[in-house]
Structure formats: C-alpha cells, structure tokens
Backbone as CSV, one residue per row, in Angstrom:
resi,resn,N_x,N_y,N_z,CA_x,CA_y,CA_z,C_x,C_y,C_z
1,MET,-40.873,102.010,59.710,-40.663,101.765,61.111,-39.234,101.305,61.494
2,GLU,-38.954,101.757,63.146,-37.207,101.510,63.449,-37.270,100.190,63.584
3,ASN,-35.929,99.474,63.139,-35.789,98.090,63.738,-36.221,97.568,65.087
4,ASN,-35.804,98.496,66.139,-35.599,98.279,67.672,-37.338,98.405,67.804
5,ASP,-38.033,99.462,67.439,-39.361,99.389,67.589,-39.984,98.671,67.252
6,PHE,-39.775,98.203,66.292,-40.553,96.838,65.659,-40.307,95.674,66.254
7,ARG,-38.941,95.530,66.778,-38.983,94.192,67.972,-39.631,94.310,68.861
8,ILE,-39.684,95.585,69.708,-40.687,95.686,70.923,-42.102,95.707,70.854
9,LYS,-42.585,95.604,69.623,-43.592,95.391,69.288,-43.988,94.027,69.520
10,ILE,-43.242,93.301,68.563,-43.165,91.938,68.376,-43.047,91.085,69.759
11,TYR,-42.235,91.890,70.826,-42.296,90.998,71.919,-43.184,91.053,72.624
12,SER,-44.293,92.340,72.772,-45.547,92.571,73.315,-46.399,91.649,72.779
13,LYS,-46.538,91.601,71.561,-47.757,90.623,71.089,-47.449,89.065,71.245
14,ILE,-46.002,88.780,71.216,-45.265,87.339,71.812,-46.008,87.124,73.076
15,ASP,-46.115,87.773,73.834,-46.914,88.049,75.123,-48.054,87.668,75.403
16,GLU,-48.417,88.038,74.091,-50.108,87.889,74.396,-50.303,86.139,73.956
17,LEU,-49.890,85.417,73.216,-49.901,84.283,72.925,-50.502,83.321,74.332
18,PRO,-50.909,82.358,74.021,-51.625,81.670,75.144,-50.104,80.648,75.532
19,THR,-50.210,80.868,76.813,-48.937,79.759,77.378,-48.784,78.632,76.604
20,LEU,-47.643,78.443,76.539,-47.399,76.579,75.781,-48.251,75.659,76.694
21,PRO,-48.719,74.808,75.853,-49.016,73.355,76.710,-47.936,73.109,77.431
22,SER,-48.128,72.382,79.035,-47.444,72.125,79.957,-46.407,71.319,79.418
23,VAL,-46.717,70.378,78.541,-46.194,69.335,77.902,-44.619,69.942,77.476
24,VAL,-44.730,70.961,76.532,-43.858,71.613,75.650,-42.506,71.833,76.448
25,PRO,-42.635,72.916,77.696,-41.885,73.228,78.226,-40.736,71.681,78.839
26,ARG,-41.516,70.730,79.535,-41.130,69.955,79.830,-40.444,68.783,78.944
27,LEU,-40.858,68.709,77.835,-40.471,68.169,76.859,-39.101,68.556,76.423
28,LEU,-38.754,70.189,76.495,-37.411,70.682,76.072,-36.791,70.304,77.029
29,ASN,-37.113,70.199,78.424,-35.827,69.570,79.549,-35.643,68.753,79.355
30,LEU,-36.695,67.384,78.781,-35.981,66.353,78.602,-35.192,66.010,77.225
31,VAL,-35.357,67.089,76.196,-34.370,67.173,75.188,-33.098,67.773,75.804
32,GLU,-33.171,68.391,76.370,-31.765,68.755,76.806,-30.671,68.189,77.701
33,ASP,-31.723,67.040,78.210,-31.093,66.147,79.276,-30.585,64.761,78.350
34,LYS,-29.336,64.517,78.480,-28.580,63.369,77.690,-29.261,62.200,78.123
35,ARG,-29.545,62.084,79.672,-29.854,60.626,80.258,-31.196,60.672,79.581
36,THR,-32.244,61.272,79.215,-33.266,60.796,78.601,-33.536,59.633,77.773
37,ASN,-34.623,58.736,78.132,-34.566,57.363,77.268,-36.069,57.806,76.873
38,ALA,-36.371,56.780,75.873,-37.579,56.594,75.191,-39.206,56.363,76.340
39,ALA,-38.598,55.546,77.449,-39.389,55.503,78.441,-40.077,56.880,78.866
40,ASP,-39.320,57.804,79.107,-39.309,59.660,79.709,-40.150,59.916,79.120
41,ILE,-39.991,59.652,77.675,-40.709,60.597,76.452,-42.172,59.712,76.615
42,THR,-41.932,58.956,75.981,-43.317,57.886,76.291,-44.273,58.373,77.444
43,ASP,-43.990,58.500,78.750,-44.644,58.485,80.011,-45.133,59.728,79.768
44,LEU,-44.446,60.788,79.290,-44.621,62.513,79.235,-45.926,62.875,78.175
45,ILE,-45.759,61.819,77.033,-46.620,62.308,76.297,-48.111,61.639,76.479
46,SER,-47.912,60.140,76.993,-49.346,59.408,77.326,-49.978,60.501,78.294
47,HIS,-49.479,61.593,79.002,-50.246,62.281,79.793,-50.631,63.472,79.353
48,ASP,-50.953,63.589,77.693,-51.319,64.328,77.109,-52.245,63.677,75.931
49,PRO,-53.496,63.383,76.470,-54.004,62.122,75.017,-53.909,63.044,73.933
50,ALA,-54.217,64.171,73.657,-54.193,64.915,72.149,-52.992,64.804,72.050
51,LEU,-51.871,65.068,72.323,-50.436,64.749,71.988,-50.102,63.366,71.603
52,ALA,-50.966,62.591,72.258,-50.449,61.152,72.030,-51.222,60.775,70.771
53,ALA,-52.282,61.573,70.563,-53.161,60.639,69.268,-52.643,61.310,68.284
54,LYS,-51.954,62.160,68.522,-51.376,63.294,67.397,-50.488,62.070,66.605
55,VAL,-49.266,62.063,67.683,-48.294,61.201,67.461,-48.605,59.847,66.803
56,MET,-49.646,59.368,67.243,-50.111,57.782,66.589,-50.757,57.938,65.173
57,LYS,-51.097,59.098,65.100,-51.729,59.306,63.850,-50.836,59.651,62.771
58,VAL,-49.550,59.993,62.896,-48.500,60.345,61.887,-47.742,59.170,62.082
59,ALA,-47.549,58.353,62.953,-47.250,57.024,63.316,-47.778,55.982,61.908
60,ASN,-48.999,56.192,62.083,-49.951,55.404,60.891,-49.929,56.126,59.496
61,SER,-49.542,56.888,59.288,-49.786,57.557,57.773,-49.201,57.087,57.076
62,ALA,-49.508,57.283,55.646,-48.598,56.875,54.636,-47.271,56.982,54.326
63,TYR,-47.072,58.135,54.894,-45.407,58.731,55.244,-44.601,57.236,55.535
64,TYR,-44.857,56.352,56.691,-44.073,55.469,57.248,-44.326,54.335,56.519
65,GLY,-45.672,53.902,56.113,-46.149,53.113,55.329,-45.908,51.376,55.963
66,PHE,-46.103,51.717,57.596,-45.698,50.252,58.259,-46.836,49.529,57.857
67,SER,-46.783,48.344,57.739,-47.286,47.187,57.102,-48.864,46.830,58.164
68,GLN,-48.474,47.233,59.516,-49.547,46.655,60.454,-50.065,48.209,61.134
69,GLU,-51.340,48.612,61.749,-51.586,49.593,62.137,-50.831,49.585,63.691
70,ILE,-50.779,50.690,63.978,-49.799,50.822,65.453,-50.688,51.148,66.227
71,SER,-50.787,50.328,67.084,-52.350,50.893,68.085,-51.195,50.982,69.883
72,ASP,-50.166,51.345,69.912,-49.583,51.098,71.177,-48.225,52.145,71.039
73,LEU,-48.582,53.247,72.064,-47.293,54.619,71.875,-46.135,54.290,72.275
74,ASN,-45.762,52.879,73.066,-44.480,52.509,73.184,-43.805,51.911,71.818
75,ARG,-44.741,51.426,71.032,-44.748,50.469,69.901,-44.329,51.934,68.887
76,ALA,-45.216,53.031,68.623,-45.000,54.104,67.819,-43.564,54.462,68.278
77,VAL,-42.918,54.644,69.394,-41.818,55.489,69.929,-40.592,54.430,69.126
78,ALA,-40.867,52.878,69.650,-39.773,52.103,69.256,-39.798,52.090,67.513
79,LEU,-40.734,52.261,66.687,-40.855,52.235,65.544,-40.062,53.874,64.613
80,LEU,-40.761,54.816,65.252,-40.297,56.042,64.507,-39.033,56.624,65.185
81,GLY,-38.319,56.143,66.395,-37.153,56.580,67.094,-37.589,57.492,67.937
82,LEU,-36.772,57.759,68.947,-36.798,58.475,70.014,-36.584,59.770,69.481
83,ASN,-35.630,60.356,68.672,-35.492,61.730,68.217,-36.539,62.121,67.216
84,MET,-36.999,61.258,66.540,-38.149,61.945,65.738,-39.324,62.076,66.650
85,VAL,-39.799,61.226,68.012,-40.726,61.170,68.609,-40.800,62.444,68.955
86,LYS,-39.496,62.841,69.508,-39.413,64.074,70.605,-39.704,65.353,69.329
87,SER,-39.238,65.689,68.327,-39.387,66.620,67.428,-40.787,66.533,67.231
88,LEU,-41.642,65.836,66.537,-42.820,65.337,66.568,-43.640,66.286,67.623
89,ALA,-43.149,65.794,68.869,-44.082,66.151,70.219,-44.136,67.407,70.430
90,LEU,-42.717,67.771,70.077,-42.738,69.402,70.761,-43.282,70.392,69.163
91,SER,-43.011,69.722,68.194,-43.819,70.458,66.963,-45.227,70.560,66.899
92,ILE,-45.551,69.378,67.385,-47.147,69.637,67.174,-47.847,69.941,68.393
93,GLY,-47.055,70.207,69.525,-47.333,71.057,70.818,-47.043,72.485,70.524
94,VAL,-46.476,73.170,69.480,-46.179,74.550,69.235,-47.231,74.646,68.050
95,LEU,-47.645,74.021,67.082,-48.756,74.051,66.421,-49.873,74.337,66.903
96,ARG,-50.413,73.698,67.596,-51.897,73.749,68.190,-52.136,74.757,69.203
97,ASN,-51.000,75.356,69.574,-50.832,76.460,70.334,-51.003,77.984,69.642
98,LEU,-50.575,77.923,68.378,-50.853,79.070,67.436,-52.107,79.466,67.095
99,PRO,-52.596,80.773,67.167,-53.881,81.102,66.305,-53.800,80.852,64.954
100,PRO,-55.245,80.732,64.387,-55.486,80.591,63.022,-54.893,82.019,62.265
101,GLY,-54.677,82.112,61.517,-54.163,83.032,60.609,-55.651,84.182,60.216
102,LYS,-55.019,85.505,59.780,-55.783,86.307,59.892,-56.608,86.367,58.336
103,LYS,-57.788,86.464,57.931,-57.840,86.046,56.749,-57.985,87.339,55.953
104,SER,-57.670,88.564,56.647,-57.485,90.081,55.688,-56.021,89.995,54.964
105,SER,-55.102,89.133,55.527,-53.912,89.267,54.737,-53.846,88.267,53.423
106,GLY,-54.934,87.247,53.442,-55.247,86.579,52.520,-53.906,85.554,52.338
107,PHE,-53.228,84.988,53.500,-52.293,84.330,53.254,-52.613,83.063,54.009
108,SER,-51.938,81.953,53.694,-52.573,80.639,54.045,-51.728,79.930,55.124
109,GLN,-52.254,79.316,55.889,-51.104,78.783,57.220,-51.017,77.427,56.706
110,LYS,-52.199,76.834,55.985,-52.323,75.216,55.660,-50.898,75.132,54.920
111,ASP,-50.904,76.208,53.796,-49.978,75.965,52.498,-48.475,76.135,53.504
112,LEU,-48.490,77.058,54.397,-46.767,77.172,54.908,-46.534,75.996,55.781
113,TRP,-47.648,75.098,56.654,-47.070,74.075,57.367,-46.831,72.706,56.538
114,LEU,-47.735,72.863,55.354,-47.283,72.360,54.441,-45.747,71.953,53.672
115,HIS,-45.526,72.966,53.290,-44.281,73.885,53.067,-43.180,73.135,54.015
116,SER,-43.842,73.114,55.597,-42.788,73.467,56.520,-42.494,72.085,56.606
117,VAL,-43.512,71.293,56.708,-43.494,69.566,57.162,-42.730,69.080,55.719
118,ALA,-42.705,69.559,54.320,-41.823,68.887,53.052,-40.274,69.151,53.361
119,VAL,-40.005,70.382,54.086,-38.397,70.686,54.560,-38.347,70.255,55.378
120,ALA,-38.790,69.492,56.239,-38.269,68.676,57.443,-38.355,67.425,56.999
121,ALA,-38.981,66.980,56.339,-38.731,65.789,55.496,-37.665,65.310,54.628
122,THR,-37.047,66.452,54.084,-35.933,66.994,53.075,-34.790,66.751,54.019
123,ILE,-34.557,67.651,54.800,-33.662,67.645,56.057,-33.507,66.421,56.531
124,LYS,-34.444,65.390,56.830,-34.446,64.325,57.612,-33.708,63.429,56.633
125,GLU,-33.698,63.685,55.247,-33.107,62.400,54.120,-31.737,62.843,53.993
126,ILE,-31.719,64.517,54.032,-30.206,64.893,53.605,-29.295,64.156,54.970
127,GLY,-29.441,64.204,56.238,-29.135,64.119,57.044,-28.658,62.522,57.370
128,GLU,-29.770,61.951,56.843,-29.239,60.378,56.896,-28.533,59.675,55.406
129,ARG,-28.199,60.586,54.242,-27.610,60.604,53.611,-25.868,60.757,53.757
130,HIS,-26.453,61.898,54.045,-24.657,62.962,54.438,-24.207,63.254,55.684
131,MET,-24.903,62.660,56.497,-24.287,63.459,57.943,-23.966,62.002,58.729
132,LYS,-23.776,61.140,58.485,-23.776,59.475,59.352,-22.494,60.156,60.486
133,GLY,-23.239,60.023,61.726,-22.805,59.878,62.899,-22.683,61.162,63.732
134,VAL,-23.454,61.891,63.025,-23.755,63.215,63.755,-25.330,63.479,64.541
135,ASP,-24.813,64.050,65.399,-25.982,64.306,66.201,-26.783,65.037,65.058
136,LEU,-28.097,64.465,64.956,-29.238,65.165,64.350,-30.884,65.662,64.837
137,ASP,-30.574,65.176,66.016,-32.111,65.569,67.265,-32.532,66.534,66.820
138,HIS,-32.115,67.807,66.620,-32.940,68.945,66.349,-33.462,69.308,64.945
139,LEU,-32.721,68.685,64.173,-32.685,69.027,62.639,-34.011,68.899,61.683
140,PHE,-34.729,68.086,62.299,-36.402,67.734,61.673,-37.084,68.824,62.198
141,MET,-37.115,69.280,63.768,-37.836,70.549,64.196,-37.734,71.712,63.659
142,LEU,-36.075,71.828,63.232,-35.541,72.980,62.626,-36.573,73.247,61.353
143,GLY,-36.355,71.966,60.603,-37.261,72.262,59.284,-38.646,72.639,59.649
144,LEU,-39.498,72.221,60.786,-40.720,72.496,60.950,-41.384,73.781,61.323
145,LEU,-40.308,74.170,62.132,-40.435,75.437,62.443,-39.609,76.911,61.801
146,HIS,-39.160,76.494,60.670,-37.930,77.630,60.202,-38.987,78.821,59.574
147,ASP,-40.151,78.790,59.532,-40.910,79.736,59.164,-41.955,80.163,60.043
148,ILE,-41.925,79.798,61.247,-42.842,80.266,62.151,-42.846,81.984,62.053
149,GLY,-42.062,82.717,61.791,-42.106,84.015,61.936,-43.491,84.431,61.373
150,ILE,-43.614,83.932,60.150,-44.823,84.138,58.720,-45.439,84.279,59.547
151,ILE,-45.967,83.453,60.754,-47.178,83.150,61.548,-47.524,84.287,62.313
152,VAL,-46.155,84.935,63.109,-46.238,85.829,63.678,-46.511,87.492,63.225
153,LEU,-46.426,87.462,61.766,-46.508,88.425,61.188,-47.780,88.540,60.574
154,ASP,-48.718,87.453,60.148,-49.869,86.993,59.946,-50.533,87.124,60.688
155,GLN,-50.518,87.114,62.054,-51.559,86.985,63.252,-51.291,88.638,63.784
156,PHE,-50.364,89.223,64.489,-50.155,90.254,64.734,-50.372,91.714,64.133
157,PHE,-49.710,91.679,62.428,-49.493,92.669,62.004,-49.908,92.656,60.673
158,PRO,-51.396,92.107,60.674,-51.910,91.443,59.360,-51.987,92.547,58.084
159,GLU,-52.180,94.079,58.381,-52.204,94.672,57.426,-50.999,95.132,57.107
160,LEU,-50.081,95.111,57.703,-48.470,95.085,57.406,-48.029,94.124,56.415
161,PHE,-48.512,92.871,57.023,-47.863,91.452,56.357,-48.680,91.584,55.081
162,LYS,-49.885,91.985,54.923,-50.320,92.134,53.690,-49.659,93.003,52.399
163,LYS,-49.357,93.986,53.119,-48.317,94.646,52.263,-47.208,94.353,51.651
164,VAL,-46.672,93.617,52.318,-45.449,92.746,52.290,-45.576,91.709,51.377
165,LEU,-47.043,90.926,51.263,-47.127,90.109,50.594,-47.397,91.246,49.036
166,ASP,-47.875,91.830,49.087,-48.115,92.704,47.849,-47.021,93.119,47.139
167,GLU,-45.703,93.463,48.282,-44.877,94.079,47.568,-43.966,92.592,47.191
168,SER,-44.541,91.794,47.516,-43.566,90.386,47.057,-43.701,90.032,45.719
169,LEU,-44.928,90.221,45.463,-45.758,90.258,44.072,-45.094,91.008,42.986
170,ASN,-44.260,92.031,43.425,-43.505,92.504,42.361,-42.305,92.147,42.186
171,LEU,-41.850,92.033,40.759,-40.787,91.277,39.966,-39.581,91.278,40.901
172,LYS,-39.218,92.571,41.300,-38.053,92.930,41.872,-37.761,92.190,43.140
173,TYR,-38.671,92.256,44.105,-39.060,91.973,45.508,-39.627,90.581,45.669
174,ARG,-39.925,89.664,44.698,-40.673,88.771,44.902,-40.667,87.978,46.204
175,GLU,-39.405,87.706,46.546,-38.776,86.939,47.765,-39.022,87.427,48.874
176,LEU,-40.219,87.105,49.623,-40.823,87.116,50.851,-39.932,88.109,51.749
177,HIS,-38.926,87.102,52.358,-38.065,87.895,53.063,-37.353,89.160,52.717
178,ILE,-37.012,89.220,51.357,-36.914,90.685,51.078,-37.579,91.615,51.024
179,ALA,-38.986,91.321,50.723,-39.937,92.500,50.456,-40.117,92.963,52.233
180,GLU,-39.975,91.551,53.031,-39.928,92.100,55.036,-39.017,92.818,55.244
181,GLN,-37.506,92.734,54.769,-36.521,93.720,55.039,-37.227,95.049,54.508
182,ARG,-37.374,95.050,53.356,-37.566,96.498,53.119,-38.670,97.180,53.722
183,ALA,-39.627,96.557,54.263,-41.249,97.115,54.663,-40.747,97.162,56.321
184,ILE,-40.034,96.097,56.909,-39.765,96.348,58.637,-38.642,96.185,59.288
185,GLY,-37.552,95.879,57.844,-35.819,95.956,58.639,-35.580,94.613,59.532
186,LEU,-36.700,93.673,59.363,-36.373,92.079,59.798,-36.894,91.146,58.925
187,ASP,-36.697,90.221,59.047,-36.940,89.122,58.030,-37.730,87.702,58.841
188,HIS,-38.848,87.291,58.329,-39.501,86.311,59.274,-38.427,85.304,59.896
189,GLY,-37.203,84.826,59.548,-36.781,83.876,60.144,-36.235,84.895,61.653
190,GLU,-35.852,86.094,61.335,-35.205,86.882,62.395,-36.432,86.757,63.847
191,ILE,-37.828,87.055,63.179,-38.885,87.187,63.906,-39.444,86.220,64.702
192,GLY,-39.057,84.686,63.739,-39.182,83.275,64.418,-38.339,83.168,65.197
193,ALA,-37.370,83.524,65.246,-36.247,83.008,66.612,-36.401,84.009,67.686
194,MET,-37.289,85.349,67.352,-37.490,86.018,68.509,-38.283,85.304,69.502
195,LEU,-39.161,84.459,68.804,-40.363,83.764,69.416,-40.005,82.634,69.854
196,LEU,-39.270,81.731,69.293,-38.539,80.252,70.117,-37.680,80.639,70.856
197,ILE,-36.830,81.745,70.961,-36.117,82.367,72.194,-36.917,82.546,73.132
198,ARG,-37.807,83.183,73.309,-38.777,83.551,74.296,-39.410,82.364,74.645
199,TRP,-39.912,81.188,74.152,-40.556,80.163,74.256,-38.979,78.984,75.022
200,LYS,-38.002,79.720,75.103,-37.112,78.828,75.935,-36.242,77.420,74.872
201,PHE,-36.630,77.745,73.663,-36.099,76.577,72.442,-34.696,76.546,72.448
202,PRO,-33.837,75.633,72.566,-32.564,75.754,72.600,-31.962,76.346,71.515
203,GLU,-30.648,76.981,71.473,-30.184,77.881,70.424,-30.034,76.998,68.841
204,ALA,-29.504,75.885,69.622,-29.247,74.877,67.937,-30.316,74.888,67.074
205,ILE,-31.874,75.290,67.541,-33.125,75.742,66.639,-33.027,77.054,66.269
206,SER,-33.002,77.538,67.050,-33.609,79.332,67.186,-32.338,80.132,66.232
207,SER,-31.136,79.933,66.376,-30.198,80.482,65.762,-29.780,80.181,64.265
208,PRO,-30.047,78.930,63.766,-29.883,78.725,62.439,-31.433,79.359,61.527
209,ILE,-32.288,79.434,62.371,-33.416,79.800,61.786,-33.574,81.439,61.597
210,ALA,-32.896,81.900,62.345,-32.699,83.505,62.430,-32.091,84.025,61.347
211,VAL,-31.153,83.137,60.688,-29.982,83.659,59.896,-30.360,82.837,58.387
212,HIS,-31.172,82.236,58.503,-31.252,81.097,57.025,-31.485,81.759,56.036
213,HIS,-32.301,83.203,56.086,-32.380,84.167,54.779,-30.922,85.208,54.536
214,GLN,-30.250,85.394,55.295,-29.160,86.123,55.591,-27.743,85.740,54.873
215,ALA,-27.625,86.694,53.682,-26.653,86.345,52.670,-25.250,85.828,53.422
216,VAL,-24.810,86.711,54.020,-23.775,86.190,54.958,-23.705,86.372,56.438
217,LEU,-23.391,84.720,56.834,-23.536,84.431,58.266,-22.647,85.074,59.257
218,PRO,-23.593,85.652,60.461,-22.729,86.164,61.295,-21.650,85.344,62.117
219,ASP,-20.720,85.972,62.571,-19.765,84.790,62.974,-20.539,84.154,64.227
220,GLY,-19.912,82.630,64.379,-20.506,81.843,65.061,-21.853,80.944,64.911
221,ALA,-22.360,81.342,63.764,-23.321,80.699,63.190,-23.075,79.112,62.845
222,ASP,-23.973,78.399,62.891,-23.547,77.089,62.411,-23.820,77.065,60.922
223,SER,-22.820,76.666,60.009,-22.935,76.902,58.530,-23.659,75.735,58.154
224,ARG,-23.215,74.638,58.894,-23.799,73.216,58.590,-25.316,73.326,59.049
225,ASP,-26.050,73.342,59.705,-27.148,73.683,59.889,-27.870,74.698,59.117
226,VAL,-27.549,75.550,58.887,-28.190,76.641,58.090,-28.087,76.241,56.586
227,ALA,-26.863,75.468,56.373,-26.904,75.275,54.998,-27.871,73.736,54.493
228,ILE,-27.972,73.191,55.820,-28.728,72.180,55.398,-30.871,72.912,55.347
229,LEU,-30.890,73.445,56.062,-32.205,74.117,55.978,-32.498,74.834,54.594
230,ARG,-31.347,75.528,54.258,-31.607,76.379,53.023,-31.464,75.271,51.638
231,VAL,-31.027,74.418,51.826,-31.019,73.457,50.452,-32.113,72.683,50.287
232,ALA,-32.910,72.175,51.853,-33.877,71.619,52.000,-35.401,72.525,51.514
233,ASP,-34.957,73.588,51.742,-36.001,74.633,51.749,-36.184,74.943,49.771
234,VAL,-35.204,75.010,49.336,-35.286,75.280,48.060,-35.719,73.779,47.293
235,ILE,-35.199,72.711,47.895,-35.933,71.242,47.468,-37.114,71.244,47.310
236,SER,-37.799,71.816,48.375,-39.310,71.548,48.926,-40.239,72.540,47.945
237,HIS,-39.768,73.666,47.415,-40.108,74.410,46.675,-40.357,74.255,45.060
238,GLU,-38.887,73.410,44.921,-39.058,72.526,43.234,-39.610,71.731,43.204
239,ILE,-40.204,70.916,44.354,-40.983,69.785,44.101,-42.477,69.593,44.202
240,GLY,-42.710,71.311,44.304,-44.230,71.741,44.615,-44.678,71.603,45.951
241,LEU,-44.256,71.578,46.949,-44.976,71.451,48.136,-44.572,72.823,48.799
242,ASP,-45.291,73.524,48.473,-44.711,75.047,48.703,-46.110,75.830,48.959
243,MET,-45.819,77.311,49.129,-47.051,78.191,49.422,-47.833,78.560,48.395
244,GLU,-48.995,78.791,48.286,-49.487,79.131,46.776,-49.411,80.731,46.468
245,GLY,-49.186,81.009,44.939,-48.835,82.159,44.785,-47.728,82.156,44.102
246,PRO,-47.280,83.506,43.484,-46.062,83.326,42.582,-44.772,83.425,43.327
247,VAL,-43.729,82.476,43.572,-42.719,82.341,44.120,-41.592,82.120,43.518
248,ILE,-40.606,82.979,43.317,-39.041,82.887,42.849,-38.597,81.964,43.533
249,VAL,-38.226,80.704,42.875,-37.034,79.685,43.487,-36.041,79.974,43.355
250,ARG,-35.129,79.995,44.740,-33.766,80.390,45.008,-33.046,79.311,44.190
251,LYS,-31.540,79.707,43.747,-30.959,78.723,43.268,-30.323,78.084,44.888
252,ILE,-29.979,76.743,44.899,-29.148,76.152,45.633,-27.549,76.678,45.508
253,LEU,-27.454,77.273,46.703,-25.932,77.658,46.795,-24.782,76.483,46.699
254,GLU,-23.523,76.538,45.940,-22.884,75.778,45.992,-21.997,75.662,47.309
255,CYS,-22.016,76.768,47.969,-21.638,76.979,49.175,-21.975,75.760,50.496
256,ASP,-23.493,76.076,50.144,-24.197,74.987,51.228,-23.859,73.989,50.730
257,LEU,-23.836,73.100,49.497,-23.547,71.969,49.331,-22.310,71.476,49.784
258,ASP,-21.419,72.387,49.305,-20.219,71.969,49.669,-20.058,71.697,51.182
259,VAL,-20.638,72.344,52.177,-20.679,72.403,53.626,-21.205,71.065,53.608
260,LEU,-22.242,70.425,52.890,-22.889,69.233,53.316,-22.422,68.151,52.421
261,GLY,-21.421,68.532,51.852,-20.388,67.430,50.750,-21.728,66.875,49.624
262,ILE,-22.451,67.545,49.421,-23.478,66.760,48.157,-22.934,67.045,46.935
263,GLY,-22.947,66.023,46.160,-22.320,66.444,45.044,-23.394,66.616,44.039
264,GLU,-23.038,66.731,42.666,-24.375,67.146,41.352,-25.135,65.942,41.470
265,GLN,-24.594,65.043,41.243,-25.394,63.291,41.281,-26.171,63.430,42.268
266,ASP,-25.407,63.528,43.913,-26.245,63.044,44.867,-27.654,64.407,44.960
267,LEU,-27.179,65.486,44.195,-28.321,66.024,44.228,-29.378,65.731,43.507
268,LEU,-29.088,65.422,42.154,-30.300,65.128,41.433,-31.024,63.989,42.120
269,ASP,-30.311,62.666,42.854,-31.049,61.932,43.281,-31.647,62.408,44.648
270,LEU,-31.267,63.360,44.888,-31.945,63.938,46.442,-33.189,64.309,45.927
271,LYS,-33.303,65.344,44.784,-34.359,65.705,44.535,-35.392,64.892,43.696
272,GLU,-34.762,63.658,43.090,-35.971,62.911,42.266,-36.695,61.818,43.466
273,TYR,-35.791,61.650,44.691,-36.555,61.074,45.386,-37.708,62.028,46.425
274,MET,-37.242,62.981,46.672,-38.383,63.762,47.336,-39.486,64.337,46.498
275,GLY,-38.970,64.130,45.298,-40.361,64.549,43.957,-41.263,63.135,44.449
276,SER,-40.681,62.039,44.563,-41.278,60.620,44.743,-42.021,60.533,46.097
277,GLN,-41.999,61.419,47.016,-42.454,61.418,48.100,-43.309,62.378,48.577
278,LYS,-43.939,63.302,47.785,-44.915,64.435,47.831,-46.258,63.657,48.610
279,GLU,-46.510,62.322,48.022,-47.976,61.987,48.921,-48.095,61.662,50.035
280,GLY,-47.018,61.049,50.642,-46.540,60.656,51.656,-46.100,61.993,52.727
281,ILE,-45.674,62.733,52.168,-45.678,63.678,52.798,-46.892,64.623,53.005
282,THR,-47.878,64.713,52.052,-48.973,65.388,52.210,-49.637,64.680,53.144
283,ALA,-49.695,63.224,53.607,-50.279,62.676,54.530,-49.971,62.644,56.187
284,PHE,-48.585,63.215,55.697,-47.734,63.293,57.371,-48.432,64.709,57.195
285,PHE,-48.296,65.664,56.653,-49.041,66.841,57.374,-50.472,66.821,57.614
286,LYS,-50.963,66.007,56.813,-52.537,66.149,57.380,-52.928,65.112,58.769
287,ALA,-51.873,64.344,58.916,-51.965,63.787,60.654,-51.506,64.762,61.492
288,MET,-50.500,65.712,61.340,-49.784,66.289,62.074,-51.108,67.690,62.379
289,VAL,-51.748,68.133,61.262,-52.540,69.318,61.800,-53.828,69.013,62.426
C-alpha cells in the first residue's frame, strides 16, 4: 500500500471517531494560555463530573500514597500540582473517547495503556532528576499518548494490524515499528501524531511522538523530548510493565543519555527506583481507566 494512500485512509477513519469531549479542546486552550491558573483548571474539570471523579481517584491511588483521603478537587490540584492535573485531565479525556480494541487482532489495549502509564511515570522521574528549571508541562502527557497510533491501527485496520503483529513475531522484525514500516510504510508514532494533530494537540506533544522510532531525527525535532521518551520507553519494558507477548527490548542509546545528562550510575539508580514503583504505577493505571 502506498504511503500517501494509507495516510488518506487513516485521516478518513480518524474523522469517524466521536468528537472529543468538550472539556478536552477547552483544556487545550487553557494549557496553551500562560495566564492559566489552578482555579481555571479546577473550575473546568468540576463541570465534568466523570472527569473530576477520575482525577480524584488517581490522587487517592497508591502511586501518590497521601496519608489522608483527598475528597476535594481543589485539594487534589494543590497536592498533585497544576501541570500534573492538566496532563491527567487531557489524557483521561482522550482515553475515554477511544473505542475498545478489535478482538480479532489479538491485541490488548489494557497492556498498552499500562505500558504508557509506566512510560509517563518514568518520564516524570527523569524530568525531576535531570531537567531542573525546564518547563515540563507536556512531558507526562507525551508518555501517556506516545503509542496512541497503535489504537488507530487496532481499531480501524484489524486485519492489517494482525498481519503486523504476526510479522513482529519473526525474529528479524520483532520490533513492532519495524513490522509496521515493512507492511504499511508508516509506524505507530507517525500515525499517532496524525491523530493528535487532527485533534489540535500542540506540536510539543505530536512532534516527538511522530519521530520517536526514527533512527535519524528530522531537522527541527526536539532531541531532548525524543530522548526522554525513548529512554523511558525502554526502561518501562525492562522493569516488566509492557505489552504481553515476545518483545525485543531495545538498548538505550548513548546519544539519548548524553542529551539528558544521564550517567551510568544515574541510569542504574533510575532503573532500580522505577522497578520499586511497579505496584504504585499499576494502581495509577487502574485509577485512570
């Protein structure tokens, strides 16, 4: 299938998805507005009871381990932080809008989202350790949504996606994105970015997702954001929070560690810490979905 032909098919299928909940585009507008404060976010979320309940459930999950139950949205925002609540609200809004997977492909969306939560949590930890003073607003959401293109393939092209999954079991092409490139000329990162652009997500999120499986980054790509996503992706696989089935765990690239300023001991400490967080990350995931 020609690359451009498949892009057209994807765009036509994306247009079949339900309109995003009204809270999502409004949140995106607030995220882009530097004048946004906690009261603005709290007020918007409070008008969507289902979303507010999810945010509260996440705040009370074992991942955070607060000593007392949080029963007030304002308190949750104060404890979690404005940036985390923005990212959570947007990601939850997207997740609840996506249809369930096609059983015919044999793929588990549950495993995918657990992996995505692990990547997001790892990105957050890397940011806090190695990116002091850097605006990290979008990075958690980057981790949560980085594999959303797989959902598009699973939902709208189940037969083709099953072929890709079968191909990925071949020892030579076990990495999913390589099998995707061979079968359709695109990988799930590029497809996910197409969806996020269509939904008017900021380029700071869609652009790194589009290229995170590309060996050579295009001009203008944010090497820092791509590096933090790729390092977190590998670590989440290594600690065992990933999709079921045979997976070749890619090696962390030295160039990505250099971009982030992560040394050998730093990496070992990070892996050990994230391994100790598996139970909390799983609780976080269960609260989100």
